[in-house]
C-alpha positions in Angstrom: 126.6 -12.7 113.1 129.9 -12.7 114.8 130.4 -11.4 118.3 134.0 -10.6 117.4 135.2 -9.0 114.2 138.8 -8.6 113.3 139.5 -6.0 110.7 142.8 -7.2 109.2 143.7 -4.1 107.1 145.5 -2.2 109.8 142.5 -0.9 111.8 143.3 -3.2 114.8 141.1 -5.6 116.6 137.9 -4.6 118.3 134.9 -6.3 119.7 131.8 -5.3 117.7 128.8 -7.3 116.6 129.0 -7.4 112.8 128.1 -9.6 109.8 130.3 -12.6 109.1 132.1 -11.1 106.1 135.1 -13.5 106.6 133.1 -16.5 105.7 131.4 -14.7 102.8 134.9 -13.6 101.6 136.2 -17.2 101.8 133.4 -18.5 99.6 133.8 -15.7 97.1 137.6 -16.4 96.9 136.9 -20.0 96.0 134.4 -19.0 93.3 136.8 -16.4 91.9 139.6 -19.0 91.9 137.5 -21.5 89.8 136.4 -18.9 87.3 139.8 -17.2 87.0 141.7 -20.5 86.4 139.2 -21.5 83.7 139.0 -18.3 81.7 142.7 -17.4 81.9 143.8 -20.9 80.8 141.3 -20.7 77.9 142.8 -17.4 76.9 146.4 -18.7 77.2 145.4 -21.7 75.1 144.0 -19.5 72.3 147.0 -17.1 72.3 149.5 -19.9 72.3 147.7 -22.1 69.7 146.9 -19.3 67.3 150.2 -17.4 67.6 149.7 -13.7 66.7 152.4 -11.1 66.3 150.3 -8.2 67.6 151.9 -6.2 70.4 148.6 -6.0 72.3 148.3 -9.8 72.3 151.8 -10.0 73.9 150.6 -7.8 76.7 147.4 -9.7 77.1 149.3 -13.0 77.3 151.5 -11.6 80.1 148.4 -10.2 81.8 146.8 -13.6 81.8 150.0 -15.1 83.4 149.9 -12.3 85.9 146.2 -13.0 86.7 147.0 -16.7 87.2 149.9 -15.9 89.5 147.5 -13.8 91.6 144.8 -16.5 91.4 147.2 -19.1 93.0 147.0 -17.3 96.3 143.2 -17.2 96.5 142.7 -20.7 98.0 145.1 -19.8 100.8 143.3 -16.6 101.6 140.0 -18.5 101.5 141.3 -20.9 104.2 142.6 -17.9 106.2 139.1 -16.3 106.1 137.1 -19.5 106.8 139.5 -20.7 109.5 142.8 -19.0 110.2 146.3 -19.1 108.8 147.5 -22.7 109.2 150.3 -22.9 106.6 153.2 -21.6 108.6 155.7 -18.7 108.2 157.4 -19.7 105.0 154.1 -20.2 103.2 153.0 -16.8 104.5 156.0 -15.0 103.0 155.7 -17.0 99.8 152.0 -16.2 99.3 152.4 -12.6 100.1 155.2 -12.4 97.5 153.1 -14.2 95.0 150.1 -11.9 95.7 152.1 -8.7 95.2 153.9 -10.2 92.2 150.5 -10.7 90.5 149.3 -7.2 91.6 152.3 -5.2 90.7 152.9 -6.9 87.3 149.2 -6.2 86.4 149.6 -2.5 87.1 152.9 -2.2 85.2 151.7 -4.2 82.2 148.5 -2.3 81.9 150.5 1.0 82.1 152.9 -0.2 79.4 150.0 -1.4 77.2 148.4 2.0 77.6 151.6 3.8 76.7 152.0 1.6 73.6 148.4 2.6 72.5 149.3 6.2 73.2 152.4 6.0 70.9 150.5 4.2 68.2 147.4 6.4 68.1 148.6 9.8 69.2 152.2 9.8 68.1 151.4 7.9 64.9 154.3 9.8 63.1 156.7 8.5 65.7 159.6 6.9 63.7 159.0 3.2 64.6 158.1 0.0 62.9 156.4 -3.2 64.0 159.6 -5.0 64.8 160.8 -2.2 67.0 157.5 -2.1 68.8 157.6 -5.8 69.3 161.0 -5.6 70.9 160.0 -2.7 73.1 156.9 -4.5 74.2 159.0 -7.6 75.1 161.4 -5.4 77.0 158.6 -3.7 78.9 157.1 -7.1 79.8 160.5 -8.4 81.0 161.0 -5.2 83.0 157.5 -5.5 84.5 158.3 -8.9 85.9 161.7 -8.0 87.2 160.4 -4.9 89.0 157.4 -6.8 90.3 159.6 -9.7 91.7 161.9 -7.2 93.4 159.0 -5.3 95.0 157.1 -8.4 96.0 160.2 -9.9 97.7 160.7 -6.6 99.6 157.1 -6.7 100.8 157.3 -10.4 101.7 160.3 -10.0 103.9 158.3 -7.7 106.3 155.4 -10.1 107.0 155.2 -12.9 109.5 152.8 -15.2 111.2 151.5 -13.9 114.5 149.0 -15.1 117.1 146.0 -12.9 117.1 143.8 -14.9 119.5 144.5 -17.6 122.1 144.7 -20.5 121.8 146.7 -20.8 118.5 144.7 -18.6 116.1 147.3 -17.2 113.6 147.3 -14.4 111.1 149.6 -13.8 108.1 150.5 -10.2 107.5 152.5 -7.1 108.6 153.5 -7.1 112.3 150.9 -5.1 114.3 153.6 -3.2 116.1 155.6 -2.2 112.9 156.0 1.5 112.8 156.9 1.7 109.1 153.9 -0.2 107.8 151.8 2.9 107.1 154.7 4.8 105.5 155.6 1.8 103.4 152.1 1.3 102.2 151.8 5.0 101.4 154.8 4.8 99.1 153.6 1.5 97.6 150.1 2.9 96.7 151.6 6.2 95.4 154.2 4.6 93.2 152.3 1.5 92.0 148.7 2.7 91.8 148.2 6.4 91.7 151.3 7.2 89.5 150.2 4.5 86.9 146.7 5.8 87.3 147.8 9.3 86.4 149.8 8.0 83.4 146.8 6.0 82.2 144.3 8.8 82.5 146.6 11.2 80.6 147.4 8.7 77.9 143.8 7.7 77.3 142.5 11.3 77.4 144.9 12.0 74.5 144.0 8.7 72.8 140.2 9.4 72.9 140.7 13.0 71.7 142.7 11.7 68.7 140.2 8.9 67.9 137.2 11.2 68.1 138.9 13.8 65.8 139.9 11.2 63.2 137.8 11.0 60.1 138.6 7.4 59.6 138.1 5.4 62.8 138.7 2.0 61.2 141.2 -0.2 63.1 140.5 1.5 66.4 138.8 -1.5 67.9 141.9 -2.4 69.8 141.8 1.0 71.5 138.3 0.1 72.8 139.4 -3.3 74.0 142.4 -1.9 75.9 140.3 0.9 77.3 137.8 -1.6 78.7 140.6 -3.7 80.2 142.2 -0.6 81.9 138.8 0.7 83.1 138.0 -2.7 84.6 141.3 -2.6 86.5 140.6 0.9 87.9 137.1 0.1 88.9 138.1 -3.2 90.7 141.3 -2.0 92.4 140.6 1.7 92.7 138.1 1.6 95.7 140.3 -0.9 97.6 143.5 1.1 97.2 141.8 4.4 98.0 140.2 2.8 101.2 143.6 1.5 102.4 145.2 4.9 101.5 142.6 6.6 103.7 143.1 4.3 106.6 146.8 5.3 106.6 145.7 8.6 108.2 142.4 7.7 109.8 141.5 5.3 112.7 137.8 4.7 113.2 136.3 5.2 116.6 133.2 3.4 117.8 131.4 0.3 116.6 129.2 2.1 114.0 132.1 3.7 112.2 134.2 0.6 112.4 131.4 -1.7 111.1 130.9 0.6 108.2 134.6 0.6 107.3 134.7 -3.1 107.9 131.8 -3.6 105.4 133.4 -1.3 102.9 136.8 -3.1 103.3 135.5 -6.6 102.7 133.3 -5.5 99.7 136.1 -3.6 98.1 138.6 -6.5 98.6 136.2 -9.0 97.0 135.8 -6.6 94.1 139.5 -6.1 93.8 140.3 -9.8 93.9 137.6 -10.5 91.2 139.6 -8.5 88.7 141.7 -11.6 87.9 138.6 -12.9 86.0 138.0 -9.7 84.0 140.7 -9.5 81.4 139.8 -12.7 79.5 136.1 -11.9 79.5 136.8 -8.3 78.2 139.2 -9.5 75.6 136.3 -11.6 74.2 135.3 -8.2 72.7 137.9 -9.1 70.0 136.2 -10.9 67.1 139.4 -12.7 66.3 139.7 -14.1 69.8 136.1 -15.3 69.8 136.6 -16.9 66.4 139.8 -18.6 67.5 138.2 -19.8 70.8 135.2 -21.3 69.0 137.5 -23.0 66.5 139.6 -24.4 69.3 136.6 -25.7 71.2 134.8 -27.0 68.1 137.6 -28.7 66.2 140.0 -29.6 69.0 138.0 -30.6 72.0 140.3 -33.4 73.0 143.5 -31.3 72.6 141.8 -28.5 74.6 140.9 -30.8 77.4 144.4 -32.3 77.5 146.0 -28.8 77.6 143.6 -27.7 80.3 144.4 -30.7 82.5 148.1 -30.3 82.0 147.9 -26.6 83.0 145.8 -27.4 86.1 148.2 -30.2 87.1 
């Protein structure tokens, strides 16, 4: 138990006796980092070794890169939770930019992948061919990274390292006295979570309706895989974004309410951060990927180990 709990999502600092969620979060971040690096590098090795021209594989490859970008920040947040921010102002801005780059690119890529499935399944008479779809997918991936980089830099400029306790206990985040933090986050969540969420729900409602009405459902396994990937993203990031959206308009009063929101915040954040492990595991639903992975591990163990070490280094 801690005598002092600092709720670092904008609720402010208050003195309440509560469970030590910061230490628990730090341990989970390290565990998530190890799992995410392993499974995403395995996925990248398979996709690069057994090159496939499927549009979905192109999106999944970019999603794996996005997850790895996000994963890079986890050791820094783990140290921040277990101790405090010790890396300085530049590292604070750089890690915030990297964090949002991974988050934003995942949202945009998932939305683009869903729209691609919508066009393929629902608008199957759309005048298009595989080559055009491939070029559109490459353009969508490039646009996702450009937009994400621009948005991440914009967010990183606002943050700085501040002293939260004396002596010399630092925090990396938005300035506590910034008046535009709530408005900025309101716009951020609206444009980069709820709007994509609405597009995804609409697209998959139409996709599922079309698939269920089709007499021949052969070849729709990709739809199921993409649906699982999108659902995992919404389950992991949905509660966290909704909670932060609520706190834009609501400030808890009293230790009981604050502790409950504190608990919900830490649990939702751990769930959200664990999403970077999910895509490779869900993509294992693909029989082709499982076959390629087993072949890679069985016939090329030395090459796999070498590639893994190079990626880690």
